[in-house]
N, C-alpha and C positions, 0 to 999 in steps of 0.2 A: 504494500500500500504506500502511496505517496501522500504528502501533506496537501492541504487545501490550497489551491492556486487559483486566484480570481480569473486570470487570463484563460486558463484551461477550463475553468468552470463555465465561463461565458461561451466558449466554443462548444462545450458539451451541451449546454442548455439550448443554444441556437440549433444544434443538430437534432436535439430531442423534440423540439417543438413542431407542431403541425405546420405545413407549408404556409398557410395563411398568416400564422403568427410570425414565422420567419421573416415574412415581408413587412409585417407591422412593426416589429421590434428591431431596433438597431443595437449594436453592441453596447453603446452608451446607456441605452435603456436597461439592459440586463445588469450592467455594472451598478446603475442606480438602484435597481431592485435589491441587489446583493447588499448594498450599503444600508438600505432601509430595513432589510431583514435583520442585519446586525444591530441596528439602532433599536429595533423592536425588542430584541432579546436582552440587550444591554440595559434598557430601561426597566426590564423585569428581572434584572440580576440573573439572567440565564436560567431562571426557574421554569420548569415545565408544569403545566396543569396536569392533573390526572385525566382531564377530559381533553383529548387532543383535538376533537372536533371544535370545541369552543375556542381553543387556542388558535386553530387555523382560521376560524371565522374572524377572530380579533386581528390576526396578522393580515388577512386579506383586506379587511376594512382599513387598517392602519396604512397599508401600502397605497390603497386607492386615495385615502385622505391626503397623505403626504405628496403623492404624485400631482394631485390637483393644486395643493398649496404651493408646491415648488414649480408649478406650471410645466411639468414634464409631459403630462397627457391625461386623458380621461380614459381609464381602462375599466373593463367589466370584471365582475367577480370571476367569471369563467376564465378569462384571459390570465388573470393573476394566479388562479389555482393551477393552471397549466404550467406557468413559470415555476411555481412552488413545487409541483410534482417533478419537473425536470431538475430543479436544484436538489431536491431530496434524492433523486436517482444519482446525481453526481456525488452528493455527500456520502452516499452509501459505498462509494468506490474509493474514498480517501480516508486517511487518518487525520482527525482534527485534534490538534494539541490542546491540552487542558490548561 
């Protein structure tokens, strides 16, 4: 296993996404989402809820809200969930240092 690498993660996520989202999201969008995901967990001291569905819903809402606030774009829940699925698939292939 290798360590988490943002550049490799972005390429992995872009390859994992359905074609219509590959055309919608540029690499900079994916980097932005990765940063927002980190912000989300840092604000929560990296604690995971026992209810992963609730946590994912909060994360999706947080990304959508931040994207609008930062004028990055207006994304649907489904689009963000697909990005999160791709990121989780990448995370499953790497060792994340504690």
